[in-house]
C-alpha positions as CSV (number, residue, x, y, z in Angstrom):
1,X,106.0,132.0,111.6
2,X,103.4,130.8,114.0
3,X,104.2,131.4,117.7
4,X,104.0,128.5,120.1
5,X,104.2,125.8,117.5
6,X,106.9,123.8,115.9
7,X,107.7,124.4,112.2
8,X,105.3,123.2,109.6
9,X,107.9,120.9,107.9
10,X,107.6,118.4,110.7
11,X,105.3,115.6,109.6
12,X,103.1,114.3,112.3
13,X,100.0,112.2,111.7
14,X,96.8,113.5,113.3
15,X,96.7,110.5,115.6
16,X,100.2,111.4,116.9
17,X,99.6,115.1,117.0
18,X,96.4,115.2,119.0
19,X,96.4,113.6,122.4
20,X,92.9,112.9,123.9
21,X,92.2,114.1,127.4
22,X,91.7,111.3,129.9
23,X,88.7,113.1,131.3
24,X,86.7,112.7,128.1
25,X,83.5,110.8,128.6
26,X,82.6,108.1,126.0
27,X,84.5,106.2,123.4
28,X,85.2,109.0,121.0
29,X,87.5,111.7,122.4
30,X,86.2,115.2,121.7
31,X,88.8,117.3,123.7
32,X,92.3,117.0,122.5
33,X,95.7,118.4,123.3
34,X,97.8,119.7,120.4
35,X,101.1,117.9,121.1
36,X,102.9,120.4,118.8
37,X,102.0,123.3,121.0
38,X,104.9,124.9,122.7
39,X,105.8,123.6,126.2
40,X,105.0,127.1,127.6
41,X,101.5,127.1,126.1
42,X,100.9,123.6,127.5
43,X,102.2,124.7,131.0
44,X,100.0,127.8,130.9
45,X,96.9,125.7,130.2
46,X,97.8,123.2,132.9
47,X,98.5,126.0,135.4
48,X,95.1,127.5,134.6
49,X,93.3,124.3,135.4
50,X,95.2,123.4,138.5
51,X,94.8,127.0,139.8
52,X,91.1,126.8,139.2
53,X,90.9,123.5,141.1
54,X,93.0,124.9,143.9
55,X,90.8,128.0,144.2
56,X,87.7,125.8,144.3
57,X,89.3,123.7,147.1
58,X,90.2,126.8,149.0
59,X,86.6,128.1,148.7
60,X,85.3,124.8,150.0
61,X,87.7,124.9,152.9
62,X,86.4,128.3,153.9
63,X,82.7,127.3,153.6
64,X,80.5,125.9,156.3
65,X,79.4,122.5,155.2
66,X,76.2,122.7,157.2
67,X,75.1,125.3,154.7
68,X,75.8,123.0,151.7
69,X,73.4,120.7,150.0
70,X,74.6,117.1,149.7
71,X,73.5,117.0,146.1
72,X,76.2,119.5,145.3
73,X,79.0,117.2,146.4
74,X,79.1,115.1,143.2
75,X,79.1,118.3,141.1
76,X,82.0,119.7,143.0
77,X,83.9,116.4,142.9
78,X,83.3,116.1,139.1
79,X,84.6,119.7,138.5
80,X,87.7,119.0,140.6
81,X,88.3,115.7,138.7
82,X,88.0,117.4,135.3
83,X,90.3,120.3,136.2
84,X,93.0,118.2,137.8
85,X,92.9,115.4,135.2
86,X,93.1,117.9,132.3
87,X,95.9,119.7,134.1
88,X,97.8,116.4,134.6
89,X,97.3,115.5,131.0
90,X,98.6,118.8,129.9
91,X,101.6,118.5,132.2
92,X,102.5,115.1,130.7
93,X,102.4,116.4,127.2
94,X,104.5,119.5,128.2
95,X,107.0,117.2,129.8
96,X,107.3,115.1,126.6
97,X,107.7,118.2,124.5
98,X,110.4,119.5,126.8
99,X,112.2,116.1,126.6
100,X,112.0,116.4,122.8
101,X,113.5,119.9,122.8
102,X,116.4,118.7,124.9
103,X,117.1,115.8,122.4
104,X,117.4,118.3,119.5
105,X,120.0,120.5,121.2
């Protein structure tokens, strides 16, 4: 048995199984969340992204902004956006998965 996933006998179409990240640029999503991943795996991935964003914010808080270059601000904001948006998307899917597991009990 595969750990972290639901049993293979559940039929899910690829469009229902894979949820595109909202941070994906363009019309065709390339980064997807496996909605059949275990809630714990989804929470772990969300925590990793949110922790990285938090660590970056903490670093910025400790820096002196007179040493920073203004061209870096959009790069930092983009990184923070991607990390927090992906983390939020993962949390939403984990919440849905946890709701499903409560229904089946």
